[in-house]
Backbone as ProteinMPNN parsed JSONL, in Angstrom:
{"seq_chain_A": "XXXXXXXXXXXXXXXXXXXXXXXXXXXXXXXXXXXXXXXXXXXXXXXXXXXXXXXXXXXXXXXXXXXXXXXXXXXXXXXXXXXXXXXXXXXXXXXXXXXXXXXXXXX", "coords_chain_A": {"N_chain_A": [[35.753, 3.457, 33.922], [37.412, 6.635, 31.739], [37.398, 9.87, 33.471], [36.284, 12.41, 31.84], [37.624, 15.72, 31.06], [36.666, 18.424, 33.812], [37.062, 21.463, 32.018], [37.081, 21.037, 29.645], [35.223, 21.417, 26.434], [31.94, 20.725, 25.363], [30.44, 21.383, 21.976], [28.43, 20.848, 20.612], [26.531, 17.625, 20.649], [26.004, 14.853, 18.896], [24.526, 12.088, 18.379], [26.082, 10.438, 15.354], [24.691, 10.183, 12.752], [22.848, 9.878, 9.123], [22.355, 12.222, 8.497], [23.426, 13.765, 10.7], [26.385, 15.532, 12.941], [29.062, 15.091, 15.104], [29.853, 17.56, 17.23], [32.932, 18.186, 18.866], [34.988, 19.896, 21.268], [38.579, 19.074, 21.596], [40.262, 19.701, 23.722], [42.075, 22.056, 26.479], [40.999, 24.372, 25.136], [40.261, 27.145, 22.822], [38.734, 27.379, 19.613], [40.831, 28.448, 17.225], [40.189, 31.448, 16.106], [41.606, 32.118, 13.322], [43.971, 32.107, 13.075], [47.137, 32.126, 11.794], [48.259, 28.389, 10.634], [50.128, 27.749, 9.194], [52.592, 26.001, 7.823], [50.668, 23.212, 8.544], [50.254, 20.358, 10.885], [49.399, 17.373, 10.441], [48.737, 16.299, 7.497], [45.359, 16.104, 5.471], [43.813, 13.036, 5.916], [45.891, 11.89, 7.726], [46.729, 9.556, 10.556], [46.328, 10.266, 13.464], [46.28, 11.315, 16.868], [43.872, 12.133, 19.436], [43.147, 14.909, 22.335], [40.667, 13.83, 24.641], [39.325, 13.71, 27.005], [41.034, 14.092, 30.336], [43.53, 13.005, 30.267], [43.144, 11.164, 28.963], [43.132, 9.797, 25.439], [41.548, 9.488, 22.354], [41.868, 7.949, 18.851], [42.426, 8.812, 15.63], [41.407, 9.6, 12.504], [42.464, 12.824, 10.073], [40.391, 14.707, 8.855], [39.959, 16.807, 7.334], [40.709, 20.372, 7.288], [41.041, 23.806, 8.579], [38.46, 23.547, 10.104], [35.384, 24.414, 10.721], [32.362, 24.751, 12.456], [29.404, 25.237, 11.867], [27.282, 26.502, 13.874], [29.506, 28.72, 15.2], [30.226, 31.5, 17.247], [30.995, 35.002, 15.173], [33.78, 35.32, 15.747], [34.828, 33.018, 16.918], [36.771, 31.838, 14.297], [37.826, 29.731, 13.007], [38.956, 25.772, 13.558], [42.307, 24.643, 13.724], [41.53, 21.938, 12.639], [39.51, 19.268, 11.485], [37.989, 15.9, 12.976], [37.636, 12.292, 12.543], [37.246, 10.302, 14.597], [37.729, 6.874, 15.813], [36.017, 5.247, 16.543], [33.663, 6.953, 14.799], [32.846, 8.998, 15.542], [33.232, 12.996, 14.703], [34.751, 14.846, 15.357], [36.663, 18.102, 16.674], [40.191, 20.013, 16.662], [40.768, 22.35, 18.775], [43.576, 23.423, 18.428], [46.631, 23.368, 17.261], [48.61, 21.692, 18.387], [50.752, 19.694, 20.815], [49.412, 18.678, 22.691], [46.757, 19.361, 22.153], [46.381, 17.565, 19.589], [48.212, 14.853, 18.164], [50.436, 12.927, 16.53], [49.058, 9.489, 15.248], [49.305, 6.181, 15.77], [49.707, 4.184, 12.801], [46.782, 2.108, 11.252]], "CA_chain_A": [[35.485, 4.514, 32.252], [38.411, 7.579, 32.749], [36.891, 11.13, 33.513], [36.388, 13.526, 31.512], [38.279, 17.262, 31.475], [35.645, 19.534, 34.115], [36.883, 22.289, 31.81], [36.268, 20.634, 28.336], [33.714, 22.187, 26.263], [31.219, 20.515, 23.97], [30.044, 22.76, 21.515], [26.801, 19.735, 20.784], [26.536, 16.176, 20.991], [24.296, 14.065, 18.896], [25.07, 10.927, 17.609], [25.81, 10.365, 14.356], [23.594, 9.321, 11.557], [23.21, 10.206, 7.803], [22.133, 14.09, 8.615], [24.403, 14.862, 12.372], [27.029, 15.116, 12.746], [29.436, 15.926, 16.426], [31.539, 18.664, 16.961], [33.226, 18.185, 20.529], [36.213, 20.388, 21.713], [39.292, 17.982, 22.488], [41.361, 19.892, 25.012], [40.883, 23.638, 27.069], [41.401, 26.091, 24.083], [38.983, 27.886, 22.075], [39.136, 27.986, 18.559], [41.78, 30.157, 17.148], [40.064, 33.145, 15.579], [41.496, 32.845, 12.418], [45.125, 32.322, 13.275], [47.467, 30.982, 10.891], [48.827, 27.369, 10.975], [50.755, 27.05, 8.056], [52.502, 24.796, 7.252], [49.484, 22.188, 9.178], [51.666, 19.565, 11.456], [49.16, 16.72, 9.902], [47.986, 16.941, 6.514], [44.049, 14.928, 5.714], [44.253, 12.002, 5.762], [46.885, 11.509, 8.415], [46.611, 9.092, 11.404], [45.869, 11.162, 14.625], [45.525, 11.253, 18.251], [42.993, 13.583, 19.868], [42.702, 14.391, 23.69], [39.385, 13.646, 24.143], [39.369, 13.619, 28.349], [41.945, 14.144, 31.056], [45.05, 11.691, 30.485], [42.457, 9.886, 28.008], [43.223, 10.5, 24.023], [40.838, 9.066, 21.149], [43.108, 7.455, 17.541], [41.77, 8.613, 13.988], [42.296, 10.284, 10.991], [42.367, 13.797, 9.881], [39.259, 14.557, 7.504], [39.171, 18.665, 7.384], [41.612, 21.23, 8.114], [40.271, 24.821, 8.75], [37.037, 23.358, 9.982], [34.426, 25.5, 11.369], [30.957, 23.962, 12.394], [27.987, 26.506, 11.566], [26.959, 27.822, 14.818], [29.694, 29.174, 15.919], [29.937, 32.745, 16.78], [32.528, 35.29, 14.405], [34.712, 35.835, 17.399], [35.231, 32.006, 16.734], [36.504, 31.581, 13.413], [37.926, 28.322, 12.894], [40.243, 24.747, 13.883], [43.369, 23.637, 12.407], [41.47, 20.167, 12.621], [38.698, 17.746, 11.911], [39.091, 14.542, 12.91], [37.028, 11.608, 12.463], [37.508, 9.203, 15.638], [37.593, 5.224, 15.136], [34.326, 4.696, 17.005], [33.318, 6.827, 13.868], [32.355, 10.057, 16.145], [33.447, 13.485, 14.505], [35.894, 15.744, 16.877], [37.564, 19.485, 15.868], [40.951, 20.14, 17.41], [41.068, 23.837, 18.523], [44.908, 23.919, 18.575], [47.82, 22.221, 16.572], [49.957, 21.368, 19.081], [50.568, 18.282, 21.331], [48.345, 18.546, 23.543], [45.568, 18.709, 21.714], [46.684, 16.632, 18.777], [49.1, 14.67, 18.319], [50.618, 11.471, 16.007], [48.961, 8.458, 16.034], [50.138, 4.899, 15.034], [49.134, 3.375, 11.663], [45.907, 0.863, 11.579]], "C_chain_A": [[36.352, 5.949, 32.363], [37.218, 8.926, 32.547], [36.734, 11.876, 32.546], [36.825, 14.951, 31.93], [37.266, 17.941, 32.108], [35.947, 20.585, 33.01], [37.105, 22.163, 30.007], [34.53, 20.812, 27.633], [32.722, 21.354, 25.41], [30.278, 21.455, 23.176], [28.42, 22.105, 21.328], [27.518, 18.536, 20.438], [25.454, 15.696, 20.503], [25.542, 13.157, 18.421], [24.875, 10.938, 16.024], [25.112, 9.881, 13.148], [23.559, 10.072, 10.013], [22.845, 11.729, 7.81], [22.736, 14.98, 10.234], [25.556, 14.54, 11.999], [27.763, 15.607, 14.951], [30.488, 16.283, 16.459], [31.601, 18.618, 18.781], [34.802, 18.64, 20.476], [37.107, 19.088, 22.105], [40.727, 18.396, 23.157], [40.917, 21.278, 25.255], [42.293, 24.149, 25.672], [40.05, 26.151, 23.14], [40.173, 27.806, 20.466], [39.86, 28.704, 17.845], [41.564, 30.919, 16.49], [40.808, 33.038, 14.119], [43.393, 32.762, 12.407], [45.618, 31.549, 12.206], [48.403, 29.767, 11.409], [49.542, 26.666, 9.707], [52.129, 26.487, 8.191], [51.019, 23.593, 8.232], [50.584, 20.896, 9.725], [50.666, 18.44, 10.613], [48.363, 16.92, 8.677], [46.429, 16.349, 6.222], [44.705, 13.757, 5.294], [45.037, 10.427, 7.014], [46.297, 10.776, 9.58], [46.523, 9.568, 12.84], [45.95, 10.276, 16.068], [44.873, 12.2, 19.06], [42.878, 13.711, 21.93], [41.419, 14.851, 23.429], [38.806, 14.352, 26.52], [40.891, 13.814, 29.148], [42.945, 13.108, 30.657], [43.618, 10.499, 29.357], [42.554, 10.577, 26.334], [42.618, 9.34, 23.014], [41.885, 8.663, 20.03], [41.927, 7.736, 16.858], [42.635, 8.776, 12.991], [41.634, 11.491, 10.364], [41.861, 13.768, 8.982], [39.179, 15.958, 6.957], [40.475, 19.257, 8.165], [40.823, 22.646, 8.241], [38.65, 23.999, 9.169], [36.267, 24.759, 11.246], [32.613, 25.288, 11.269], [29.958, 26.019, 12.42], [27.498, 27.399, 12.474], [28.004, 28.51, 15.612], [29.794, 30.607, 16.018], [31.404, 33.359, 16.186], [33.184, 35.353, 14.974], [35.538, 33.928, 16.678], [35.287, 31.247, 15.396], [36.925, 29.927, 13.068], [39.109, 27.553, 13.945], [40.262, 24.719, 13.239], [42.363, 22.474, 11.665], [40.115, 20.328, 12.611], [39.035, 16.361, 11.876], [38.109, 13.588, 13.202], [37.61, 10.329, 13.593], [37.411, 7.796, 14.893], [36.401, 5.174, 15.412], [32.902, 5.663, 15.908], [32.372, 8.461, 14.323], [33.244, 11.629, 15.187], [34.123, 14.382, 15.513], [36.42, 16.602, 15.776], [38.926, 19.593, 17.291], [41.512, 21.244, 17.703], [42.496, 24.986, 18.055], [45.524, 23.102, 17.278], [49.096, 22.743, 17.222], [49.756, 19.858, 19.836], [49.693, 18.37, 22.144], [46.611, 18.582, 23.4], [45.386, 17.481, 20.445], [47.989, 16.306, 18.709], [49.276, 13.041, 17.197], [49.663, 10.003, 15.954], [49.398, 7.633, 15.207], [48.999, 4.688, 14.171], [48.278, 2.099, 11.982], [46.456, -0.248, 11.607]], "O_chain_A": [[35.887, 6.592, 33.305], [36.361, 8.946, 31.664], [37.933, 12.068, 32.346], [36.463, 15.387, 33.022], [36.512, 18.363, 31.232], [34.814, 20.964, 32.711], [37.26, 23.142, 29.277], [33.382, 20.553, 27.996], [33.087, 21.594, 24.259], [29.46, 22.19, 23.728], [27.415, 22.666, 21.764], [28.683, 18.399, 20.065], [24.324, 15.777, 20.986], [26.745, 13.304, 18.205], [23.846, 11.318, 15.465], [25.387, 8.715, 12.865], [24.423, 10.935, 9.859], [23.232, 12.355, 6.823], [22.587, 16.118, 10.678], [25.916, 13.712, 11.163], [27.102, 16.21, 15.797], [31.591, 15.884, 16.084], [30.749, 18.881, 19.631], [35.679, 18.024, 19.871], [36.622, 18.173, 22.771], [41.812, 17.814, 23.177], [39.94, 21.806, 24.724], [43.503, 24.215, 25.453], [39.151, 25.342, 22.907], [41.367, 27.981, 20.221], [39.477, 29.873, 17.794], [42.547, 31.445, 15.968], [40.612, 34.099, 13.526], [43.98, 33.486, 11.604], [45.017, 30.613, 11.68], [49.176, 29.928, 12.353], [49.533, 25.489, 9.346], [52.65, 26.959, 9.202], [50.222, 24.312, 7.631], [51.561, 20.552, 9.06], [51.237, 18.455, 9.523], [47.37, 17.645, 8.73], [46.167, 15.905, 7.34], [45.707, 13.529, 4.617], [44.948, 9.207, 7.158], [45.19, 11.244, 9.846], [46.866, 8.573, 13.477], [45.766, 9.08, 16.29], [45.539, 13.194, 19.351], [42.59, 12.758, 22.654], [40.986, 15.679, 22.628], [38.07, 15.258, 26.91], [41.893, 13.658, 28.45], [42.609, 12.066, 31.221], [43.505, 9.275, 29.288], [42.107, 11.695, 26.077], [43.256, 8.292, 22.917], [42.994, 9.118, 20.312], [40.801, 7.3, 17.1], [43.773, 8.448, 12.656], [40.437, 11.418, 10.083], [42.296, 13.092, 8.05], [38.309, 16.217, 6.126], [41.053, 18.861, 9.177], [39.657, 22.476, 7.884], [37.779, 23.998, 8.299], [36.624, 25.55, 12.118], [31.854, 25.573, 10.343], [30.014, 27.19, 12.798], [27.273, 28.594, 12.284], [27.633, 28.953, 16.699], [29.493, 31.198, 14.98], [32.512, 32.853, 16.367], [33.867, 35.927, 14.125], [36.618, 33.846, 16.093], [34.477, 30.374, 15.084], [36.047, 29.078, 12.917], [39.858, 28.108, 14.749], [39.503, 24.713, 12.27], [42.389, 22.178, 10.47], [39.484, 21.117, 13.314], [39.866, 15.748, 11.207], [37.502, 13.884, 14.231], [38.424, 9.501, 13.184], [37.104, 7.619, 13.714], [35.599, 5.044, 14.486], [31.7, 5.409, 15.986], [31.48, 8.946, 13.626], [34.332, 11.143, 14.877], [33.652, 14.377, 16.65], [36.618, 16.324, 14.594], [38.731, 19.349, 18.482], [42.604, 21.496, 17.194], [42.644, 26.153, 17.693], [44.9, 22.37, 16.509], [50.005, 23.538, 16.983], [48.87, 19.052, 19.553], [48.949, 17.447, 21.817], [45.676, 18.139, 24.066], [44.455, 16.678, 20.396], [48.887, 17.079, 19.042], [48.372, 12.208, 17.133], [49.729, 9.431, 17.042], [49.838, 7.947, 14.101], [47.807, 4.853, 14.431], [48.695, 1.193, 12.704], [45.798, -1.256, 11.862]]}, "name": "protein", "num_of_chains": 1, "seq": "XXXXXXXXXXXXXXXXXXXXXXXXXXXXXXXXXXXXXXXXXXXXXXXXXXXXXXXXXXXXXXXXXXXXXXXXXXXXXXXXXXXXXXXXXXXXXXXXXXXXXXXXXXX"}
């Protein structure tokens, strides 16, 4: 199994069920604090790959733009993307760049 990046940060980690979601940083960055990423590189429904560890990428689909977890402090306003990985986990990409999120192959 590939090792996780030591500097990746997990906001909360719960197995998804009817009332829980997984919120995980997918690269070494903080949510963008309201900076504009207009237009977004990937639309809702786009197939992408997210960095989830050192040299580890997971495939999924963009499910939302301007993602914000309720428990985030005000200085961390939003992340450009929320992504549902193919394993069912929900993650967010804190920056709209190829270090965090990149185009993925279609299923």
